[in-house]
C-alpha positions in Angstrom: 87.2 90.9 103.5 87.9 93.6 101.1 91.3 95.3 101.2 90.8 98.9 101.9 92.8 101.5 100.0 96.6 101.4 100.8 98.5 104.4 101.5 102.2 104.4 100.3 104.2 107.1 102.1 106.8 109.1 100.4 109.5 110.3 102.8 113.0 111.8 101.5 115.1 113.1 104.5 114.5 112.8 108.2 116.0 115.8 109.7 115.0 119.2 111.5 116.0 122.1 109.0 115.7 125.9 110.1 113.4 128.2 108.6 114.4 129.5 105.3 115.9 126.3 104.0 115.5 125.7 100.4 113.0 122.9 99.9 112.5 122.7 103.8 109.3 120.4 102.9 111.7 117.4 101.8 112.9 117.3 105.5 110.6 115.7 108.0 111.7 116.4 111.6 112.5 113.0 113.7 110.1 114.3 116.3 107.4 114.4 113.8 108.3 111.1 112.1 108.2 109.5 115.6 104.6 110.9 116.1 103.7 109.7 112.7 104.7 106.2 113.3 103.1 106.3 116.6 99.9 107.2 115.0 99.9 104.4 112.5 100.5 101.9 115.5 97.7 103.6 117.6 95.3 103.2 114.7 96.1 99.7 113.9 98.3 100.1 110.8 101.3 97.9 110.3 104.2 99.8 108.3 105.5 97.6 105.5 108.2 97.5 102.8 107.4 97.3 99.3 108.3 93.8 99.2 106.0 93.1 102.1 103.4 95.2 100.9 103.3 93.5 97.3 100.6 90.7 98.5 98.3 93.3 99.6 98.3 95.2 96.6 97.8 92.0 94.5 94.7 91.1 97.0 96.7 87.9 98.3 96.5 89.5 101.7 94.2 91.8 103.5 94.9 93.9 106.5 95.4 97.4 107.8 98.8 98.1 106.1 100.7 101.3 104.9 103.9 101.2 102.6 106.8 103.2 103.9 109.2 104.5 101.4 112.2 106.7 101.5 113.8 108.1 98.2 117.4 108.8 97.6 119.0 106.9 100.5 120.0 109.7 102.9 122.2 108.9 105.7 119.7 110.2 108.2 117.2 107.5 107.2 119.3 105.1 109.0 120.4 107.2 111.9 117.1 108.9 112.7 114.2 106.8 111.1 115.4 103.2 111.4 115.4 103.2 115.3 111.8 104.4 115.1 110.6 101.8 112.5 112.2 99.1 114.5 110.4 100.2 117.7 107.2 100.1 116.1 107.8 96.6 114.3 107.7 98.3 111.0 109.8 97.7 107.6 110.2 100.1 105.0 111.9 100.4 101.6 114.8 102.8 100.6 115.3 103.6 97.1 119.1 103.9 96.4 121.0 105.5 93.7 123.3 102.8 92.6 126.2 105.0 91.3 126.0 107.4 94.3 126.3 105.4 97.3 128.3 107.3 99.9 127.7 110.7 97.9 125.6 113.6 98.3 122.2 114.9 96.7 124.2 116.7 93.7 121.1 116.7 91.8 119.6 119.3 94.0 122.6 121.7 94.5 121.7 124.0 91.5 118.3 124.8 93.1 120.2 126.2 96.1 119.5 123.0 98.3 122.0 122.0 101.0 124.2 119.2 100.7 122.7 116.2 102.3 125.1 113.0 102.8 123.8 109.5 101.5 124.4 106.3 103.0 127.8 104.7 102.3 128.2 100.9 101.4 128.5 99.8 105.2 125.4 101.9 106.1 123.2 100.4 103.4 124.2 96.9 104.7 123.3 98.1 108.1 119.9 99.2 106.8 119.3 95.6 105.1 120.7 93.6 108.0 118.3 95.5 110.2 115.4 94.0 108.3 114.7 97.0 105.9 114.5 96.7 102.2 116.4 98.5 99.2 114.9 99.3 96.0 116.6 100.9 92.9 116.5 104.9 92.1 118.4 104.5 89.0 122.2 104.9 88.7 122.3 108.6 88.5 119.1 110.1 89.5 117.9 111.0 86.1 114.7 112.3 84.4 114.0 109.0 82.6 111.5 110.4 80.2 113.8 113.1 79.0 116.7 110.7 77.8 117.0 108.4 75.0 115.9 104.7 75.1 119.3 103.2 75.4 120.4 105.3 78.3 117.1 105.0 80.2 117.4 101.2 79.8 121.0 101.2 81.2 119.8 103.5 84.3 116.9 101.2 84.9 118.6 97.7 84.2 122.1 98.4 85.4 121.2 100.0 88.6 119.3 96.8 89.6 122.4 94.8 88.7 124.8 97.2 90.7 122.6 96.8 94.0 122.3 93.1 93.5 125.8 92.5 93.0 127.2 95.1 95.8 124.5 93.8 98.4 123.9 90.4 97.5 120.2 90.7 97.5 117.4 90.6 94.8 116.2 94.1 93.9 112.5 93.9 92.9 111.3 97.4 93.6 112.0 100.5 91.5 110.9 104.4 92.1 111.2 106.9 89.2 113.3 110.0 90.0 111.2 113.1 90.0 108.2 110.8 89.1 109.6 111.1 85.3 108.3 108.3 83.3 106.0 107.5 80.2 104.6 104.1 78.8 108.1 103.4 77.2 109.8 103.7 80.7 107.1 101.7 82.4 107.6 98.7 79.8 111.5 98.9 80.4 110.7 98.6 84.1 108.5 95.8 83.4 111.0 93.9 80.9 113.8 94.4 83.4 111.9 92.3 85.9 110.8 94.8 88.7 107.6 93.9 90.6 106.6 97.5 91.7 107.3 100.8 90.8 106.5 104.0 92.7 105.7 107.4 91.1 105.1 110.8 92.9 101.3 110.7 91.5 99.0 111.5 94.7 96.6 109.1 95.8 96.3 105.9 98.0 96.9 102.7 96.1 94.7 99.7 96.4 94.0 96.4 94.9 93.9 96.5 91.2 96.4 99.6 91.0 99.2 99.3 88.2 102.0 97.6 90.1 104.3 99.9 87.9 103.0 103.2 88.3 102.0 103.1 92.0 100.8 106.5 93.6 102.0 107.7 96.7 101.4 110.2 99.6 103.8 113.0 100.0 104.9 113.4 103.7 106.7 117.0 104.5 107.9 118.8 107.3 104.3 120.4 107.9 102.4 116.9 107.9 101.1 117.4 111.4 99.1 114.6 113.3 95.6 115.8 111.8 96.9 116.2 108.3 98.8 112.7 108.4 95.5 111.0 109.6 93.4 112.9 106.9 95.8 111.6 104.1 95.6 108.2 105.3 92.2 107.6 106.6 90.1 109.7 104.0 90.0 110.5 100.3 92.1 113.7 101.0 95.0 112.3 98.8 92.8 110.5 96.4 91.3 113.8 94.9 94.6 114.6 93.4 94.7 111.3 91.4 
C-alpha cells in the first residue's frame, strides 16, 4: 500500500483573541482546535508527533497520519491543546526555544503583538510526561540564514544540548524559526544530528520528502472545517510548494 501525502500541521498559540488583535491568525481558538482534532479522528487520521511520524515519512510504515506541531512552546499549548490531544489519542511535537523557557514571545513585541507566556520548566516536563514530544526551535528564536556560521551553529547545536540536559530526553527534531534557512543551515542541522527539521514552506509532505526541509500546513484562526479538510484531503496546499 502506497503512503498517501502526509500533512504536517503548523500551530502556534491556542487561544481566542478579540478582533483587531495584531497577527490574530497565529491564535487558533480552543473550540476550533477541538473541532479540527475531532475531524481528523472522524476521517480516520491519527495525529502524531514528529518522532512517531518519521517512520511514515521514511516509508517504513503506512497509514492515515497527520503530523501535529506547535512552534514556540506557548503555555496555552499545555492548558488548552493537551487535553484535546489526549482525548483523541493523538501526540504532538512542541518546538521549544531553549533559552526562553518560562519567558514570553519577545521576538514579536516590536510588531505590536501582545505578550504571550511560554511554558516554564515544570510545564514542559508535564507536556513530556503526558506523552507529548519536544523539539528545538534554537536558543533565541533567531533568523538563522541572517547570522554568521559560528552563531548559527551554536543556536542549532546548543539548543539541542540545552534541552537534552534540562529535560533528560533525546532531541531529534528541529524547526527553523521564521522558516529562515539555506543550504548551509540545513547542513549544520544534519551534522548536529537532527532526524527531521520543519519549515514554513506550504505543502503536504510525503515519502521521499527531504526530512530536513519538511513543508507544513499553516492552521490559523480562520481555518474553519471546510478549509481544514481541503488542506488535508486535497492538493490545496500543494499548489503553494
